[in-house]
PyMOL Python script that loads the backbone (N, CA, C, O; Angstrom):
from pymol import cmd

cmd.read_pdbstr("""\
ATOM      1  N   MET A   1       8.053-160.451  -4.796  1.00  0.00           N
ATOM      2  CA  MET A   1       7.353-159.570  -3.446  1.00  0.00           C
ATOM      3  C   MET A   1       9.235-160.142  -2.927  1.00  0.00           C
ATOM      4  O   MET A   1       9.705-161.256  -2.694  1.00  0.00           O
ATOM      5  N   MET A   2       9.999-158.391  -2.926  1.00  0.00           N
ATOM      6  CA  MET A   2      11.598-158.995  -1.974  1.00  0.00           C
ATOM      7  C   MET A   2      10.665-156.926  -0.644  1.00  0.00           C
ATOM      8  O   MET A   2       9.887-155.983  -0.500  1.00  0.00           O
ATOM      9  N   PRO A   3      11.816-157.796  -0.210  1.00  0.00           N
ATOM     10  CA  PRO A   3      12.277-156.250   1.220  1.00  0.00           C
ATOM     11  C   PRO A   3      12.367-155.544  -0.417  1.00  0.00           C
ATOM     12  O   PRO A   3      12.392-156.026  -1.549  1.00  0.00           O
ATOM     13  N   LEU A   4      12.408-153.659   0.348  1.00  0.00           N
ATOM     14  CA  LEU A   4      12.729-152.709   0.341  1.00  0.00           C
ATOM     15  C   LEU A   4      14.575-152.795   0.178  1.00  0.00           C
ATOM     16  O   LEU A   4      15.201-152.158  -0.669  1.00  0.00           O
ATOM     17  N   SER A   5      14.968-153.386   0.822  1.00  0.00           N
ATOM     18  CA  SER A   5      16.311-153.638   1.119  1.00  0.00           C
ATOM     19  C   SER A   5      17.489-154.293   0.248  1.00  0.00           C
ATOM     20  O   SER A   5      18.702-154.445   0.396  1.00  0.00           O
ATOM     21  N   MET A   6      16.519-154.614  -0.751  1.00  0.00           N
ATOM     22  CA  MET A   6      17.070-155.875  -1.558  1.00  0.00           C
ATOM     23  C   MET A   6      16.718-155.042  -2.756  1.00  0.00           C
ATOM     24  O   MET A   6      17.115-155.807  -3.635  1.00  0.00           O
ATOM     25  N   VAL A   7      16.507-154.578  -3.038  1.00  0.00           N
ATOM     26  CA  VAL A   7      15.793-153.370  -4.467  1.00  0.00           C
ATOM     27  C   VAL A   7      17.543-152.266  -4.875  1.00  0.00           C
ATOM     28  O   VAL A   7      18.238-151.612  -4.098  1.00  0.00           O
ATOM     29  N   LYS A   8      17.715-152.543  -6.596  1.00  0.00           N
ATOM     30  CA  LYS A   8      19.539-151.726  -6.722  1.00  0.00           C
ATOM     31  C   LYS A   8      18.561-150.664  -7.163  1.00  0.00           C
ATOM     32  O   LYS A   8      17.404-150.642  -7.584  1.00  0.00           O
ATOM     33  N   LYS A   9      19.976-149.372  -6.755  1.00  0.00           N
ATOM     34  CA  LYS A   9      20.077-148.663  -7.440  1.00  0.00           C
ATOM     35  C   LYS A   9      18.740-147.755  -8.609  1.00  0.00           C
ATOM     36  O   LYS A   9      18.392-148.285  -9.664  1.00  0.00           O
ATOM     37  N   GLY A  10      18.286-146.665  -8.238  1.00  0.00           N
ATOM     38  CA  GLY A  10      17.580-146.407  -9.417  1.00  0.00           C
ATOM     39  C   GLY A  10      16.928-147.227  -9.271  1.00  0.00           C
ATOM     40  O   GLY A  10      15.897-146.663  -8.905  1.00  0.00           O
ATOM     41  N   GLU A  11      16.688-148.478  -9.286  1.00  0.00           N
ATOM     42  CA  GLU A  11      15.301-148.782  -9.206  1.00  0.00           C
ATOM     43  C   GLU A  11      13.628-148.586  -9.267  1.00  0.00           C
ATOM     44  O   GLU A  11      13.125-148.768  -8.158  1.00  0.00           O
ATOM     45  N   ALA A  12      12.738-148.281 -10.238  1.00  0.00           N
ATOM     46  CA  ALA A  12      11.815-148.005  -9.148  1.00  0.00           C
ATOM     47  C   ALA A  12      10.761-148.909  -8.905  1.00  0.00           C
ATOM     48  O   ALA A  12      10.465-149.666  -9.830  1.00  0.00           O
ATOM     49  N   ASN A  13       9.986-149.001  -7.591  1.00  0.00           N
ATOM     50  CA  ASN A  13       9.400-150.278  -7.442  1.00  0.00           C
ATOM     51  C   ASN A  13       7.886-149.441  -6.530  1.00  0.00           C
ATOM     52  O   ASN A  13       7.678-148.296  -6.130  1.00  0.00           O
ATOM     53  N   ILE A  14       7.164-150.614  -6.514  1.00  0.00           N
ATOM     54  CA  ILE A  14       5.777-150.309  -6.128  1.00  0.00           C
ATOM     55  C   ILE A  14       5.981-151.096  -4.333  1.00  0.00           C
ATOM     56  O   ILE A  14       6.545-152.019  -3.746  1.00  0.00           O
ATOM     57  N   ILE A  15       4.974-149.819  -4.092  1.00  0.00           N
ATOM     58  CA  ILE A  15       5.249-150.953  -2.827  1.00  0.00           C
ATOM     59  C   ILE A  15       3.808-151.097  -1.821  1.00  0.00           C
ATOM     60  O   ILE A  15       2.934-150.424  -1.273  1.00  0.00           O
ATOM     61  N   ARG A  16       4.507-153.158  -2.136  1.00  0.00           N
ATOM     62  CA  ARG A  16       2.441-154.465  -1.337  1.00  0.00           C
ATOM     63  C   ARG A  16       2.610-154.306  -0.695  1.00  0.00           C
ATOM     64  O   ARG A  16       1.518-154.333  -0.128  1.00  0.00           O
ATOM     65  N   LYS A  17       3.915-153.854   0.598  1.00  0.00           N
ATOM     66  CA  LYS A  17       2.888-154.654   1.947  1.00  0.00           C
ATOM     67  C   LYS A  17       3.604-153.905   2.632  1.00  0.00           C
ATOM     68  O   LYS A  17       4.673-153.771   2.036  1.00  0.00           O
ATOM     69  N   VAL A  18       3.584-152.841   4.395  1.00  0.00           N
ATOM     70  CA  VAL A  18       4.280-152.311   5.139  1.00  0.00           C
ATOM     71  C   VAL A  18       4.044-153.067   6.378  1.00  0.00           C
ATOM     72  O   VAL A  18       3.145-152.896   7.202  1.00  0.00           O
ATOM     73  N   GLY A  19       4.947-153.886   6.377  1.00  0.00           N
ATOM     74  CA  GLY A  19       5.586-154.758   7.933  1.00  0.00           C
ATOM     75  C   GLY A  19       5.686-153.712   9.018  1.00  0.00           C
ATOM     76  O   GLY A  19       5.728-152.482   9.055  1.00  0.00           O
ATOM     77  N   GLY A  20       5.713-155.016  10.158  1.00  0.00           N
ATOM     78  CA  GLY A  20       6.148-153.943  11.591  1.00  0.00           C
ATOM     79  C   GLY A  20       4.929-153.917  12.234  1.00  0.00           C
ATOM     80  O   GLY A  20       3.765-153.897  11.835  1.00  0.00           O
ATOM     81  N   LYS A  21       5.584-153.920  13.587  1.00  0.00           N
ATOM     82  CA  LYS A  21       4.112-153.581  14.597  1.00  0.00           C
ATOM     83  C   LYS A  21       3.076-152.040  14.164  1.00  0.00           C
ATOM     84  O   LYS A  21       2.974-151.207  13.264  1.00  0.00           O
ATOM     85  N   GLU A  22       2.767-152.219  14.839  1.00  0.00           N
ATOM     86  CA  GLU A  22       1.285-150.147  14.698  1.00  0.00           C
ATOM     87  C   GLU A  22       2.304-149.297  14.318  1.00  0.00           C
ATOM     88  O   GLU A  22       2.648-148.776  13.257  1.00  0.00           O
ATOM     89  N   GLU A  23       2.737-149.291  15.568  1.00  0.00           N
ATOM     90  CA  GLU A  23       3.883-147.958  15.450  1.00  0.00           C
ATOM     91  C   GLU A  23       5.162-147.277  14.308  1.00  0.00           C
ATOM     92  O   GLU A  23       5.600-146.175  13.975  1.00  0.00           O
ATOM     93  N   THR A  24       5.375-148.666  14.018  1.00  0.00           N
ATOM     94  CA  THR A  24       6.281-148.375  13.116  1.00  0.00           C
ATOM     95  C   THR A  24       5.775-148.581  11.779  1.00  0.00           C
ATOM     96  O   THR A  24       6.600-148.047  11.039  1.00  0.00           O
ATOM     97  N   ARG A  25       4.778-149.114  11.040  1.00  0.00           N
ATOM     98  CA  ARG A  25       3.876-148.848   9.727  1.00  0.00           C
ATOM     99  C   ARG A  25       3.682-147.490   9.951  1.00  0.00           C
ATOM    100  O   ARG A  25       4.186-146.812   9.056  1.00  0.00           O
ATOM    101  N   ARG A  26       2.831-146.497  11.305  1.00  0.00           N
ATOM    102  CA  ARG A  26       2.594-145.412  11.207  1.00  0.00           C
ATOM    103  C   ARG A  26       3.791-144.430  11.152  1.00  0.00           C
ATOM    104  O   ARG A  26       3.543-143.294  10.747  1.00  0.00           O
ATOM    105  N   PHE A  27       4.795-144.670  11.437  1.00  0.00           N
ATOM    106  CA  PHE A  27       6.141-143.967  11.292  1.00  0.00           C
ATOM    107  C   PHE A  27       6.385-144.006  10.123  1.00  0.00           C
ATOM    108  O   PHE A  27       7.034-143.104   9.593  1.00  0.00           O
ATOM    109  N   LEU A  28       5.814-145.305   9.284  1.00  0.00           N
ATOM    110  CA  LEU A  28       6.432-145.697   7.768  1.00  0.00           C
ATOM    111  C   LEU A  28       5.773-145.197   7.192  1.00  0.00           C
ATOM    112  O   LEU A  28       6.443-144.395   6.543  1.00  0.00           O
ATOM    113  N   GLU A  29       4.258-145.057   6.819  1.00  0.00           N
ATOM    114  CA  GLU A  29       2.830-144.163   6.094  1.00  0.00           C
ATOM    115  C   GLU A  29       3.352-143.196   6.147  1.00  0.00           C
ATOM    116  O   GLU A  29       3.734-142.863   5.025  1.00  0.00           O
ATOM    117  N   ASN A  30       3.783-141.984   7.463  1.00  0.00           N
ATOM    118  CA  ASN A  30       3.720-140.947   7.788  1.00  0.00           C
ATOM    119  C   ASN A  30       5.239-140.831   6.939  1.00  0.00           C
ATOM    120  O   ASN A  30       5.565-139.646   6.875  1.00  0.00           O
ATOM    121  N   LEU A  31       5.716-141.266   6.624  1.00  0.00           N
ATOM    122  CA  LEU A  31       7.247-140.754   5.931  1.00  0.00           C
ATOM    123  C   LEU A  31       6.005-141.370   4.573  1.00  0.00           C
ATOM    124  O   LEU A  31       5.181-140.460   4.485  1.00  0.00           O
ATOM    125  N   GLY A  32       5.698-142.272   3.775  1.00  0.00           N
ATOM    126  CA  GLY A  32       5.068-142.475   2.744  1.00  0.00           C
ATOM    127  C   GLY A  32       5.139-142.879   2.519  1.00  0.00           C
ATOM    128  O   GLY A  32       5.202-142.766   1.295  1.00  0.00           O
ATOM    129  N   PHE A  33       5.289-144.198   3.057  1.00  0.00           N
ATOM    130  CA  PHE A  33       5.037-145.602   2.304  1.00  0.00           C
ATOM    131  C   PHE A  33       4.617-146.162   2.483  1.00  0.00           C
ATOM    132  O   PHE A  33       4.781-147.027   3.343  1.00  0.00           O
ATOM    133  N   VAL A  34       3.203-145.874   1.221  1.00  0.00           N
ATOM    134  CA  VAL A  34       1.873-146.532   1.697  1.00  0.00           C
ATOM    135  C   VAL A  34       1.497-147.840   0.776  1.00  0.00           C
ATOM    136  O   VAL A  34       2.504-148.448   0.413  1.00  0.00           O
ATOM    137  N   THR A  35       0.617-148.234   0.456  1.00  0.00           N
ATOM    138  CA  THR A  35       1.105-149.865   0.196  1.00  0.00           C
ATOM    139  C   THR A  35       0.580-149.234  -1.075  1.00  0.00           C
ATOM    140  O   THR A  35      -0.600-148.893  -1.000  1.00  0.00           O
ATOM    141  N   GLY A  36       1.196-148.998  -2.239  1.00  0.00           N
ATOM    142  CA  GLY A  36       0.545-148.624  -3.732  1.00  0.00           C
ATOM    143  C   GLY A  36       1.598-147.886  -4.170  1.00  0.00           C
ATOM    144  O   GLY A  36       1.794-147.681  -5.368  1.00  0.00           O
ATOM    145  N   GLY A  37       2.072-147.601  -3.575  1.00  0.00           N
ATOM    146  CA  GLY A  37       3.133-145.639  -3.837  1.00  0.00           C
ATOM    147  C   GLY A  37       4.465-146.740  -4.462  1.00  0.00           C
ATOM    148  O   GLY A  37       4.889-147.893  -4.378  1.00  0.00           O
ATOM    149  N   LYS A  38       4.801-144.965  -5.344  1.00  0.00           N
ATOM    150  CA  LYS A  38       6.456-146.186  -5.747  1.00  0.00           C
ATOM    151  C   LYS A  38       7.510-145.018  -4.866  1.00  0.00           C
ATOM    152  O   LYS A  38       7.581-143.912  -4.329  1.00  0.00           O
ATOM    153  N   VAL A  39       8.265-146.363  -5.248  1.00  0.00           N
ATOM    154  CA  VAL A  39       9.288-145.928  -3.904  1.00  0.00           C
ATOM    155  C   VAL A  39      10.559-146.260  -5.122  1.00  0.00           C
ATOM    156  O   VAL A  39      10.311-146.933  -6.122  1.00  0.00           O
ATOM    157  N   THR A  40      11.791-145.729  -4.871  1.00  0.00           N
ATOM    158  CA  THR A  40      13.200-144.872  -5.332  1.00  0.00           C
ATOM    159  C   THR A  40      13.823-145.654  -5.160  1.00  0.00           C
ATOM    160  O   THR A  40      13.036-146.600  -5.211  1.00  0.00           O
ATOM    161  N   VAL A  41      15.138-146.212  -4.892  1.00  0.00           N
ATOM    162  CA  VAL A  41      16.012-146.485  -4.211  1.00  0.00           C
ATOM    163  C   VAL A  41      17.127-145.415  -5.158  1.00  0.00           C
ATOM    164  O   VAL A  41      17.407-145.531  -6.352  1.00  0.00           O
ATOM    165  N   ILE A  42      17.624-144.375  -4.182  1.00  0.00           N
ATOM    166  CA  ILE A  42      19.026-142.946  -4.829  1.00  0.00           C
ATOM    167  C   ILE A  42      19.968-143.786  -4.478  1.00  0.00           C
ATOM    168  O   ILE A  42      20.738-144.552  -5.055  1.00  0.00           O
ATOM    169  N   SER A  43      19.732-143.469  -3.401  1.00  0.00           N
ATOM    170  CA  SER A  43      21.624-144.670  -2.463  1.00  0.00           C
ATOM    171  C   SER A  43      21.795-145.433  -2.004  1.00  0.00           C
ATOM    172  O   SER A  43      20.994-146.198  -2.541  1.00  0.00           O
ATOM    173  N   GLU A  44      22.276-145.969  -1.310  1.00  0.00           N
ATOM    174  CA  GLU A  44      22.496-147.374  -0.254  1.00  0.00           C
ATOM    175  C   GLU A  44      24.468-147.316   0.397  1.00  0.00           C
ATOM    176  O   GLU A  44      25.433-147.733  -0.245  1.00  0.00           O
ATOM    177  N   MET A  45      24.493-146.783   1.554  1.00  0.00           N
ATOM    178  CA  MET A  45      25.239-147.297   1.948  1.00  0.00           C
ATOM    179  C   MET A  45      25.236-147.885   3.556  1.00  0.00           C
ATOM    180  O   MET A  45      24.701-147.590   4.624  1.00  0.00           O
ATOM    181  N   GLY A  46      25.815-148.511   3.232  1.00  0.00           N
ATOM    182  CA  GLY A  46      26.526-149.145   4.916  1.00  0.00           C
ATOM    183  C   GLY A  46      25.088-150.012   5.118  1.00  0.00           C
ATOM    184  O   GLY A  46      24.971-150.511   6.237  1.00  0.00           O
ATOM    185  N   GLY A  47      24.115-150.221   4.284  1.00  0.00           N
ATOM    186  CA  GLY A  47      22.621-150.644   5.119  1.00  0.00           C
ATOM    187  C   GLY A  47      21.523-150.529   4.894  1.00  0.00           C
ATOM    188  O   GLY A  47      20.691-151.380   4.581  1.00  0.00           O
ATOM    189  N   ASN A  48      21.367-148.647   5.145  1.00  0.00           N
ATOM    190  CA  ASN A  48      20.908-147.343   4.790  1.00  0.00           C
ATOM    191  C   ASN A  48      21.346-146.553   3.860  1.00  0.00           C
ATOM    192  O   ASN A  48      22.355-146.194   3.254  1.00  0.00           O
ATOM    193  N   MET A  49      19.538-146.325   4.031  1.00  0.00           N
ATOM    194  CA  MET A  49      19.240-146.426   2.311  1.00  0.00           C
ATOM    195  C   MET A  49      18.639-145.032   2.226  1.00  0.00           C
ATOM    196  O   MET A  49      18.194-144.595   3.287  1.00  0.00           O
ATOM    197  N   ILE A  50      18.558-144.350   1.279  1.00  0.00           N
ATOM    198  CA  ILE A  50      17.981-142.725   0.866  1.00  0.00           C
ATOM    199  C   ILE A  50      17.514-143.155  -0.484  1.00  0.00           C
ATOM    200  O   ILE A  50      18.034-143.413  -1.570  1.00  0.00           O
ATOM    201  N   VAL A  51      16.067-143.121   0.142  1.00  0.00           N
ATOM    202  CA  VAL A  51      14.883-143.451  -1.248  1.00  0.00           C
ATOM    203  C   VAL A  51      13.869-141.502  -1.539  1.00  0.00           C
ATOM    204  O   VAL A  51      13.902-140.426  -0.941  1.00  0.00           O
ATOM    205  N   ASN A  52      13.278-141.934  -2.518  1.00  0.00           N
ATOM    206  CA  ASN A  52      12.838-141.433  -3.111  1.00  0.00           C
ATOM    207  C   ASN A  52      11.349-142.241  -2.813  1.00  0.00           C
ATOM    208  O   ASN A  52      11.213-143.464  -2.780  1.00  0.00           O
ATOM    209  N   VAL A  53      10.247-141.195  -2.601  1.00  0.00           N
ATOM    210  CA  VAL A  53       9.059-141.711  -2.193  1.00  0.00           C
ATOM    211  C   VAL A  53       8.449-140.475  -1.559  1.00  0.00           C
ATOM    212  O   VAL A  53       8.886-139.798  -0.629  1.00  0.00           O
ATOM    213  N   LYS A  54       6.958-140.285  -2.517  1.00  0.00           N
ATOM    214  CA  LYS A  54       5.990-139.733  -2.700  1.00  0.00           C
ATOM    215  C   LYS A  54       6.508-137.217  -2.700  1.00  0.00           C
ATOM    216  O   LYS A  54       6.188-136.187  -2.105  1.00  0.00           O
ATOM    217  N   ASP A  55       7.550-137.782  -3.996  1.00  0.00           N
ATOM    218  CA  ASP A  55       8.159-136.850  -4.191  1.00  0.00           C
ATOM    219  C   ASP A  55       9.436-135.894  -2.762  1.00  0.00           C
ATOM    220  O   ASP A  55      10.019-134.817  -2.632  1.00  0.00           O
ATOM    221  N   SER A  56       9.227-137.370  -1.914  1.00  0.00           N
ATOM    222  CA  SER A  56      10.665-136.886  -1.005  1.00  0.00           C
ATOM    223  C   SER A  56      11.520-137.160  -1.204  1.00  0.00           C
ATOM    224  O   SER A  56      11.466-137.782  -2.265  1.00  0.00           O
ATOM    225  N   ARG A  57      12.610-137.115  -0.795  1.00  0.00           N
ATOM    226  CA  ARG A  57      14.094-137.696  -0.187  1.00  0.00           C
ATOM    227  C   ARG A  57      14.051-137.926   1.274  1.00  0.00           C
ATOM    228  O   ARG A  57      14.085-137.142   2.222  1.00  0.00           O
ATOM    229  N   VAL A  58      13.925-139.856   1.161  1.00  0.00           N
ATOM    230  CA  VAL A  58      14.058-139.905   3.021  1.00  0.00           C
ATOM    231  C   VAL A  58      15.232-141.014   3.387  1.00  0.00           C
ATOM    232  O   VAL A  58      15.288-141.879   2.513  1.00  0.00           O
ATOM    233  N   ALA A  59      15.739-141.117   3.960  1.00  0.00           N
ATOM    234  CA  ALA A  59      16.578-141.890   4.316  1.00  0.00           C
ATOM    235  C   ALA A  59      16.540-142.757   5.506  1.00  0.00           C
ATOM    236  O   ALA A  59      16.189-142.307   6.597  1.00  0.00           O
ATOM    237  N   ILE A  60      16.893-143.998   5.333  1.00  0.00           N
ATOM    238  CA  ILE A  60      15.802-145.442   6.652  1.00  0.00           C
ATOM    239  C   ILE A  60      17.069-146.731   6.680  1.00  0.00           C
ATOM    240  O   ILE A  60      17.619-147.282   5.726  1.00  0.00           O
ATOM    241  N   GLY A  61      17.265-146.943   8.212  1.00  0.00           N
ATOM    242  CA  GLY A  61      18.028-147.532   7.870  1.00  0.00           C
ATOM    243  C   GLY A  61      17.268-148.993   7.553  1.00  0.00           C
ATOM    244  O   GLY A  61      16.115-149.149   7.150  1.00  0.00           O
ATOM    245  N   LYS A  62      18.336-150.079   7.881  1.00  0.00           N
ATOM    246  CA  LYS A  62      18.581-150.970   6.486  1.00  0.00           C
ATOM    247  C   LYS A  62      16.788-152.337   7.496  1.00  0.00           C
ATOM    248  O   LYS A  62      16.079-152.962   6.708  1.00  0.00           O
ATOM    249  N   ASP A  63      16.584-152.425   8.577  1.00  0.00           N
ATOM    250  CA  ASP A  63      15.821-152.731   9.317  1.00  0.00           C
ATOM    251  C   ASP A  63      14.032-152.347   9.240  1.00  0.00           C
ATOM    252  O   ASP A  63      12.996-153.012   9.266  1.00  0.00           O
ATOM    253  N   MET A  64      14.393-150.879   9.131  1.00  0.00           N
ATOM    254  CA  MET A  64      12.820-150.165   8.734  1.00  0.00           C
ATOM    255  C   MET A  64      12.871-151.360   7.232  1.00  0.00           C
ATOM    256  O   MET A  64      12.170-152.361   7.375  1.00  0.00           O
ATOM    257  N   ALA A  65      13.682-151.238   5.850  1.00  0.00           N
ATOM    258  CA  ALA A  65      13.755-151.353   5.110  1.00  0.00           C
ATOM    259  C   ALA A  65      13.754-152.639   4.771  1.00  0.00           C
ATOM    260  O   ALA A  65      13.821-152.721   3.544  1.00  0.00           O
ATOM    261  N   ASN A  66      13.704-153.764   5.325  1.00  0.00           N
ATOM    262  CA  ASN A  66      13.131-154.996   5.311  1.00  0.00           C
ATOM    263  C   ASN A  66      12.095-154.825   5.703  1.00  0.00           C
ATOM    264  O   ASN A  66      11.396-155.723   5.234  1.00  0.00           O
ATOM    265  N   LYS A  67      11.203-153.832   6.652  1.00  0.00           N
ATOM    266  CA  LYS A  67      10.313-153.948   7.256  1.00  0.00           C
ATOM    267  C   LYS A  67       9.022-153.279   5.798  1.00  0.00           C
ATOM    268  O   LYS A  67       7.812-153.314   6.021  1.00  0.00           O
ATOM    269  N   ILE A  68       9.444-152.872   4.769  1.00  0.00           N
ATOM    270  CA  ILE A  68       9.057-152.601   3.101  1.00  0.00           C
ATOM    271  C   ILE A  68       9.185-153.426   2.003  1.00  0.00           C
ATOM    272  O   ILE A  68      10.156-153.516   1.252  1.00  0.00           O
ATOM    273  N   MET A  69       7.890-154.163   1.952  1.00  0.00           N
ATOM    274  CA  MET A  69       7.843-155.481   0.180  1.00  0.00           C
ATOM    275  C   MET A  69       7.409-154.617  -0.759  1.00  0.00           C
ATOM    276  O   MET A  69       6.228-154.281  -0.679  1.00  0.00           O
ATOM    277  N   VAL A  70       7.934-154.264  -1.451  1.00  0.00           N
ATOM    278  CA  VAL A  70       8.142-154.057  -2.679  1.00  0.00           C
ATOM    279  C   VAL A  70       8.004-155.513  -3.846  1.00  0.00           C
ATOM    280  O   VAL A  70       8.161-156.734  -3.814  1.00  0.00           O
ATOM    281  N   SER A  71       7.547-154.266  -4.970  1.00  0.00           N
ATOM    282  CA  SER A  71       7.340-155.564  -6.271  1.00  0.00           C
ATOM    283  C   SER A  71       7.367-155.108  -7.577  1.00  0.00           C
ATOM    284  O   SER A  71       7.236-155.900  -8.510  1.00  0.00           O
TER     285      SER A  71
END
""", "prot")
cmd.dss("prot")
cmd.show_as("cartoon", "prot")
cmd.util.cbc("prot")
cmd.orient("prot")
C-alpha cells in the first residue's frame, strides 16, 4: 500500500483507504474516492495531480493525495 501521490502516471490502482479527518474523508468520498474504487493518475505537476476516478477527472493537491492509500 502506498499514498496516491507516489503513483506513476497512467497506472490504474485500487483505493484501499482514505485517511485524514472526518471532514476530509467525507470531502474525498464526495469526489468519488471510495474504498475499492479505481483511480488512475492522468498528470502530475508540482505535486498537484489530475486523476481519473469514477469516470470523471479530479484535480487534487499533494496533501490530499497523501491521504489516499492505494495498491
